[in-house]
C-alpha positions in Angstrom: -35.2 65.6 18.1 -31.8 67.2 18.2 -28.2 66.0 18.1 -26.0 66.6 21.1 -24.7 69.8 19.5 -28.2 71.2 19.1 -28.5 70.5 15.4 -32.0 69.1 14.4 -32.1 65.6 13.1 -33.3 65.5 9.6 -34.9 62.8 7.4 -31.6 62.6 5.6 -29.9 61.9 8.8 -32.4 59.0 9.5 -31.9 57.6 6.1 -28.3 57.7 6.5 -28.5 55.8 9.8 -30.6 53.1 8.1 -28.1 52.7 5.2 -25.3 52.4 7.8 -27.1 49.9 10.1 -28.3 47.7 7.2 -25.1 47.8 5.2 -23.7 44.2 4.9 -20.2 45.3 6.1 -21.6 47.1 9.3 -20.1 45.4 12.3 -21.9 47.1 15.1 -24.8 45.8 17.2 -28.2 46.1 15.7 -31.2 43.9 15.0 -32.5 46.2 12.4 -31.7 43.7 9.6 -34.0 41.1 11.2 -37.1 43.1 10.4 -39.0 42.3 7.3 -38.0 45.5 5.4 -39.0 45.8 1.7 -36.1 45.7 -0.5 -33.6 44.9 2.3 -32.3 41.6 0.8 -31.7 43.4 -2.5 -29.8 46.2 -0.7 -27.6 43.8 1.3 -26.8 41.5 -1.6 -26.6 44.4 -4.1 -28.7 42.5 -6.6 -32.4 41.9 -7.2 -34.2 39.1 -5.5 -34.7 37.2 -8.8 -30.9 37.3 -9.5 -30.1 36.4 -5.9 -32.6 33.5 -5.8 -31.3 32.2 -9.2 -27.7 32.0 -7.9 -28.7 30.8 -4.6 -30.6 27.9 -6.1 -27.6 27.1 -8.4 -25.2 27.1 -5.4 -27.7 24.7 -3.6 -27.7 22.4 -6.6 -23.9 22.3 -6.9 -23.6 21.6 -3.2 -26.3 18.9 -3.5 -24.4 17.3 -6.4 -21.4 17.0 -4.2 -17.7 17.9 -4.4 -16.9 14.7 -6.3 -19.5 15.4 -9.0 -18.2 15.2 -12.5 -19.6 18.1 -14.6 -21.5 17.4 -17.7 -23.4 19.5 -20.3 -26.6 18.4 -18.6 -25.8 20.4 -15.5 -27.5 23.8 -15.1 -24.1 25.5 -14.2 -20.7 25.6 -15.9 -17.7 23.8 -15.0 -16.1 27.0 -13.9 -19.0 27.9 -11.6 -18.7 24.4 -10.1 -15.0 24.7 -9.6 -15.3 28.3 -8.2 -18.0 27.1 -5.8 -16.0 24.3 -4.3 -12.8 26.4 -4.2 -14.6 29.1 -2.2 -16.3 26.6 0.1 -13.0 24.9 0.9 -11.3 28.3 1.4 -14.0 29.4 3.8 -14.0 26.1 5.7 -10.3 26.2 6.0 -10.5 29.8 7.3 -13.0 28.7 9.9 -10.6 26.0 11.0 -7.7 28.5 11.1 -10.0 30.7 13.2 -10.5 27.9 15.7 -6.7 27.6 16.1 -6.3 31.4 16.6 -9.3 31.4 19.1 -7.9 28.6 21.2 -4.4 30.1 21.2 -5.8 33.4 22.3 -8.3 32.1 24.9 -7.2 28.7 26.1 -3.4 28.5 25.8 -2.5 29.3 29.4 -5.5 27.7 31.2 -5.8 24.4 29.3 -2.8 23.6 27.2 -0.8 21.5 29.7 -3.9 19.8 31.2 -5.1 18.6 28.0 -1.9 18.1 25.9 0.9 17.6 28.5 2.7 20.4 26.6 3.4 23.8 28.3 2.3 27.0 26.7 5.9 27.8 26.1 6.4 24.5 24.1 3.4 25.3 22.0 3.6 29.0 21.4 5.3 30.0 18.2 5.3 26.5 16.7 2.4 26.6 14.2 2.0 22.8 14.1 1.8 22.7 17.9 -0.8 25.4 17.9 -2.9 23.4 15.4 -2.5 20.4 17.7 -3.9 22.5 20.6 -6.8 23.6 18.5 -7.6 20.0 17.4 -7.3 18.6 20.9 -9.4 21.3 22.6 -12.2 21.0 19.9 -12.2 17.2 20.1 -10.5 16.4 16.8 -7.6 14.6 18.3 -5.9 13.5 21.5 -2.3 13.1 22.9 -1.2 9.6 23.6 1.2 8.5 26.4 4.0 8.8 23.9 3.2 12.4 23.3 2.0 12.0 19.8 -1.2 13.5 18.4 -3.8 11.0 17.0 -6.6 12.5 15.1 -10.1 11.7 16.2 -11.5 10.4 12.8 -8.9 9.5 10.3 -6.5 8.3 13.3 -3.6 10.1 11.6 -0.7 10.3 13.9 1.7 13.3 14.2 4.7 12.5 16.5 5.0 16.3 17.3 8.8 16.0 17.0 9.3 15.6 13.3 5.7 15.7 12.1 3.2 18.2 12.9 -0.4 18.8 11.8 -1.2 21.8 9.5 -4.3 23.9 9.1 -5.0 21.7 6.0 -4.8 18.5 8.1 -7.2 20.0 10.6 -9.5 21.0 7.6 -9.3 17.4 6.3 -10.1 16.0 9.7 -13.2 18.2 10.1 -14.3 17.2 6.5 -14.0 13.6 7.5 -15.9 14.2 10.8 -18.7 16.0 9.1 -18.5 13.6 6.1 -18.1 16.8 3.9 -21.3 18.3 5.0 -20.4 22.1 5.5 -23.9 22.8 6.7 -23.5 20.6 9.6 -20.2 22.1 10.6 -20.6 24.4 13.6 -17.8 26.3 15.3 -18.3 27.7 18.9 -17.7 31.4 19.2 
């Protein structure tokens, strides 16, 4: 085998390709990581399987205990680990919700804004609260009433969209209520 410039492909080139395709930060298209390759999980997590399994089990136990769990000495983790786990889960969930808002704004603003909200793209664009409203409405987490106000789907919180607007945090809280705090059940269309 040769490269397009005529240089032969060496085993080092092949190994480099595998390292690149299997790197956890690689964003290209490949299914190579779906194969049962010995040591792959260790490479991708940059730790041994034993350490990964230990902390994965700890995270599962913290999750199972719930966000309102009061830590005690009987727990198999520290208070700091529990607090860090929930802070990171909340941050990631909030980022997912913000991603929905950005996705809706980029892909559905012109085609669906007025039909689903009665507000024009010009009325929505540039107003963060209105953009959050659009994301909530198009993803089924709220609806616009005859008075032009947003009422959220689960908590029935009302934002008049004149003086009060939803934030990403409000959207996050609505999804938490909708999924009863179960991040595993949370799914976001791509």
